[in-house]
C-alpha positions as CSV (number, residue, x, y, z in Angstrom):
1,M,24.5,52.9,58.9
2,E,21.3,52.0,60.7
3,L,20.3,55.6,60.9
4,I,20.9,56.1,57.2
5,L,18.6,53.1,56.5
6,I,16.0,54.6,58.8
7,I,16.1,57.9,56.9
8,I,15.9,56.4,53.4
9,G,13.2,54.0,54.5
10,A,11.1,56.8,56.1
11,V,11.5,59.4,53.3
12,F,11.2,57.2,50.2
13,V,10.3,53.6,50.8
14,N,7.7,53.8,53.6
15,N,6.6,57.4,53.0
16,I,4.1,58.3,55.7
17,V,1.6,59.8,53.2
18,L,2.1,57.9,50.0
19,S,2.9,54.4,51.3
20,Q,1.1,54.3,54.7
21,F,-1.7,56.8,53.8
22,L,-1.4,58.7,57.1
23,G,-1.9,62.5,57.0
24,I,-4.1,62.5,53.9
25,C,-6.3,65.5,55.2
26,P,-3.5,68.1,55.1
27,F,-2.0,66.4,52.1
28,I,-5.1,67.1,50.0
29,G,-6.2,70.2,51.9
30,V,-3.1,72.3,52.0
31,S,-1.5,71.3,48.7
32,G,-3.0,74.1,46.6
33,K,0.0,76.4,46.8
34,V,3.7,75.5,47.3
35,N,4.3,78.3,49.9
36,T,1.5,77.0,52.1
37,A,2.8,73.4,51.6
38,I,6.2,74.4,52.8
39,G,4.8,76.2,55.8
40,M,2.7,73.2,56.7
41,S,5.7,70.9,56.2
42,G,7.7,72.9,58.7
43,A,4.9,73.0,61.3
44,V,4.3,69.2,60.9
45,A,8.1,68.6,61.1
46,F,8.4,70.6,64.3
47,V,5.4,68.9,66.0
48,M,6.3,65.5,64.8
49,V,9.9,65.6,66.1
50,I,9.0,67.2,69.5
51,A,5.9,64.9,69.8
52,T,8.1,61.9,69.3
53,V,10.5,63.0,72.0
54,V,7.8,63.8,74.5
55,T,5.7,60.7,73.8
56,Y,8.8,58.5,74.1
57,L,9.2,59.9,77.6
58,V,5.5,59.6,78.3
59,Q,5.6,56.0,77.2
60,I,8.4,55.3,79.7
61,L,6.2,56.8,82.5
62,L,3.1,54.8,81.3
63,D,5.1,51.6,81.3
64,K,6.5,52.3,84.8
65,L,3.0,53.0,86.1
66,G,1.6,49.8,84.5
67,I,-0.9,51.7,82.3
68,P,0.4,51.3,78.7
69,F,-3.2,51.1,77.5
70,M,-3.3,54.9,78.0
71,Q,-0.9,55.4,75.1
72,T,-3.3,56.8,72.5
73,V,-5.0,59.2,74.8
74,S,-1.7,60.4,76.3
75,Y,-0.2,60.9,72.9
76,I,-3.1,62.8,71.6
77,L,-3.0,65.2,74.6
78,V,0.7,65.8,74.0
79,I,0.2,66.4,70.3
80,A,-2.7,68.8,71.0
81,A,-0.5,70.8,73.4
82,L,2.3,71.0,71.0
83,V,0.0,72.2,68.1
84,Q,-1.2,75.0,70.4
85,L,2.4,76.0,70.9
86,V,3.0,76.1,67.2
87,E,-0.1,78.0,66.6
88,I,0.9,80.7,69.1
89,I,4.4,81.0,67.7
90,L,3.1,81.2,64.1
91,K,0.6,83.8,64.9
92,K,3.3,86.0,66.4
93,V,6.2,85.2,63.9
94,S,4.4,84.8,60.6
95,P,0.8,86.1,60.5
96,A,0.6,85.5,56.8
97,L,1.5,81.9,57.1
98,Y,-0.9,81.5,60.0
99,Q,-3.7,82.9,57.8
100,A,-2.7,80.7,54.9
101,L,-2.8,77.6,56.9
102,G,-6.2,78.5,58.3
103,I,-8.2,75.6,59.6
104,F,-5.5,73.1,58.7
105,L,-3.2,74.3,61.5
106,P,-5.5,73.1,64.3
107,L,-6.0,70.0,62.2
108,I,-2.4,69.0,62.9
109,T,-3.8,68.0,66.3
110,T,-5.7,65.2,64.6
111,N,-3.1,64.5,61.9
112,C,-2.8,60.8,62.1
113,A,0.7,61.0,60.6
114,I,2.0,62.6,63.8
115,L,0.2,60.1,66.0
116,G,1.3,57.3,63.7
117,V,5.0,58.2,63.8
118,A,4.8,58.4,67.6
119,I,3.2,55.0,67.8
120,L,5.4,53.4,65.2
121,T,8.5,54.6,67.1
122,Y,7.2,52.7,70.1
123,Q,6.2,49.6,68.1
124,K,9.5,49.4,66.3
125,E,11.2,49.6,69.7
126,L,13.5,52.4,68.6
127,D,15.7,54.2,71.2
128,L,15.3,57.9,71.6
129,V,18.0,58.9,69.0
130,S,16.7,56.5,66.4
131,G,13.1,57.6,67.2
132,V,14.0,61.3,66.6
133,V,15.8,60.4,63.4
134,F,12.8,58.3,62.4
135,A,10.4,61.2,63.2
136,F,12.5,63.8,61.3
137,A,12.8,61.5,58.3
138,N,9.1,60.9,58.3
139,A,8.6,64.7,58.5
140,V,11.0,65.2,55.5
141,G,9.1,62.5,53.6
142,F,5.8,64.2,54.4
143,G,7.2,67.5,53.3
144,L,8.6,66.0,50.1
145,A,5.3,64.5,49.2
146,L,3.3,67.6,50.1
147,V,5.6,70.1,48.2
148,T,5.8,67.8,45.2
149,F,2.1,67.3,45.1
150,S,1.4,71.0,45.6
151,G,3.8,71.9,42.7
152,I,1.9,69.4,40.5
153,R,-1.5,70.9,41.6
154,E,-0.3,74.4,40.8
155,Q,0.6,73.2,37.3
156,L,-2.8,71.5,37.0
157,D,-4.5,74.9,37.6
158,L,-2.9,76.0,34.3
159,A,-3.9,72.9,32.4
160,N,-7.1,72.2,30.6
161,V,-8.7,69.7,32.9
162,P,-12.2,68.5,32.2
163,K,-14.8,70.2,34.3
164,G,-15.9,67.1,36.2
165,M,-12.3,66.3,37.1
166,K,-11.2,69.7,38.5
167,G,-10.2,70.0,42.1
168,V,-10.3,66.9,44.3
169,P,-10.9,64.2,41.7
170,V,-7.8,65.0,39.7
171,A,-5.9,65.5,43.0
172,F,-6.7,62.0,44.0
173,I,-5.6,60.6,40.6
174,I,-2.3,62.5,40.8
175,A,-1.8,61.3,44.4
176,G,-2.2,57.7,43.2
177,I,0.3,58.2,40.4
178,L,2.7,59.9,42.9
179,A,2.3,56.9,45.3
180,M,3.1,54.5,42.5
181,A,6.2,56.6,41.6
182,F,7.4,56.3,45.2
183,M,6.8,52.5,45.1
184,G,9.8,52.4,42.7
185,F,12.0,53.0,45.7
186,A,10.6,49.8,47.4
187,N,13.6,47.6,46.8
188,I,16.3,50.1,47.9
189,V,16.2,49.2,51.6
């Protein structure tokens, strides 16, 4: 039951993008097309889950060595290495997706959603299994928000939006409305 509450809480109630405002750069930058958003969601999910496992183990080592203050630096190094791994794999497996993600793939390294989930796993004192479930649920929540937002943005490209509102301005307004919609889930958990 606890794991189900973690999943519902991470996906809907405390959505990493729409509630905690982490990962806004790829949320705005990669949300132009649904296919690109799905690819980015997959890459973020992979990195987020693996980073949570590795940073959990790194945190145990940092605690044993008496240097927990090195948490942020260590986590960033782990995430950067994992993003390089994803980049190499995508370049070989799906060159089209690699090209579509462009500059946003290396930006996963500095995606504060991934770092935020790793740190939140530690702060919430979750065990490894709960931490992995928490990371995966946050990745699903990130993907849900990103794909929903990109679908809305694709529809907006067909709409008659005033010239001054096209692009990022209307995207921010839609993101705010989407965040308010997700607030409706607040009393579930």
